[in-house]
N, C-alpha and C positions, 0 to 999 in steps of 0.2 A: 656286562658289558654296558656301557654307560649310552653310548652312541652307536648307531648300527651305520655301517658305511657299505658301499657297495662292494667293495674289496673284500667286507666279509662274505659277502653273499654270492659272488662272481665263481668263487671257488665251487660252488655246490651246483652251478647251472654250467651249459656247454657255451654260451654265448651271451652278452650284455643286453640283446633282443629278447632272448630266451628269458631272462631275468625279469624283464619289465613285462614280459606276457604272464610267467609264473606269480609274480609279485600282485599283478593285476587281478587276475583271477582269484587269489587268495583275499584280497581287500574286498571284493567283490562277495565273498563268502561271509567274510566278517560282515559287510554291512546289512547281508541279509539273516544275520542273527546266528550265525553258528558261533560257539563258544571259541575264544583263542585257546591254543596250549600254551600259553606264556601270559604273565601278569601285565595288565593294561600299563599300568605306572603312567596312567594319564597320556597315554599317546593316542594319535590317530591310527586308524585302522591299517593305513599304507606303512607305517612305521611299524605295526604289529606285526604285519604281514613280512618284513623284511628281515624281523626280528626272530620269526618262525622258520624261515627260510635258511637264515646263520645258522642256528641251532639244529636244523633239520627236524623239528618237529614235525614237520608235513614233507609229503612224497612229491617231489617234483614232476616226478611223470605223470603223476594223477591230475596233478594240476594242469599239465600242459595238456593233456587227454581230452580234461573237460574244457579247457579253452577253447581249443581247437573245435571241439563238438559243437560249441555254442557258436561257432563263426561260421559255420558250413551252408550252404543256401541249399545244397540237396542232402538231406538226411539218407543214408542208405537204410533199408528195412531189410530184416532179417525174413526169408520168407521159412515160415514153420508149416507149410501145407501137408494136410493129411490126407489120406486117399479120398476122404468122405469130402472135403472141401473142394476138390478137384470135379466132382461128379455133380456138383451143385451148380456149376458155372453158367453164364448166360449161354443161352442156345440162339444163336443167330435166326436160325431156319425155324425154330418153333415160334419166336419172338414177333417175326414179321411175317411168317406165313407166306412167303413168297410173293407178294404184293410190289412190284417194282414199277416206278415211274416212267414215263417215254424216255426219259435222258437216262435210265437206266440206275437211277438212287431208289434205295429203298423208302416205300411209304411209311412213314411212322405210324404209330395207332392213333395217336393226337388227330394226324390228318385222315385218317380214316374214318375216325368218330365225326370230324364235322363235315367230310363226304358224305357219309349216311348218318343223318340224323334218326334218333332212336325215336320210335313212337310212344306218345303220351299217353299211360294208361288213366282212362276215369272209370270210377265207380258207378255202378247203377244208380246208386242215389243222386251222386251227382249230375249223372246224365237226366236223371226224372227231375231233378230241378231246373236245370237247363231247358228241358222241354215244357216243363210247366210255366216257366218265364217267358218264355218265347212264344208259344201258341198253346191256349189250354185245349183247343179241340184236338190235339193230338194226343191226347188220353184214350182216346176210342181205338187207336193202335196197339194191337198186344205187343209186349216186348221181343217176342220171337220175330216178328216182322221187320221190326227197328235195328236188329243185327247185333243184338246184345249178346257177348257170350257167356259163357256159364260160368268164367272166373271172376264174374262182378267186376271186370275191367273192360273198356272200349278204348279205342284209339280216337284219336281227333279225325284221322282219315274218315274212320267209317261213320263220324258226326257229321262230317263235313258231307259224305255221299248221302248220307240219310236226308239231310238239309235239302240237296240238290234234288233227291227223288221226290220229297215234299213238294219245294218250289215248280218242278215238273208237274206233280200232278194237280195242283191248284190253277196250274195254267190250263191245263187240259180241261179239267171241271170248268173252269170260267166259261169255253169257248163253246 
């Protein structure tokens, strides 16, 4: 076949519109690097695609399905969920633990974290450095009275309380 005409290909598909769709899809495949099933003969990919359709070297139904699949905006997904996947799903009750705002909306964990800040833990060594830098006379106070926990960590709240007590003690001793 020296020249490919639309009449040679139209018999292989249902309508001229489907021919355009199928030829475009096959030309796209050829542009992406798929080897043609006919010789190139110095032709462009659109002509090669029409020659393949005319010779019935490609299945038009597969090309139609491929073209329609690419044009879909919403691609249907097949759900192959096993019983194990269903058990692992999100559990609203365990995730939010029943905290609900006055408006009835659930309070997200990120909002709860902002509402209740965590206490910063300070080690004994850091606390000793802070105390030595602030007031060298506080070395006379034993660590048990300062409020240092056994786990070598002290919260900033405890440091603030200790500083407040030290300030109160120094005011009382000055009077």
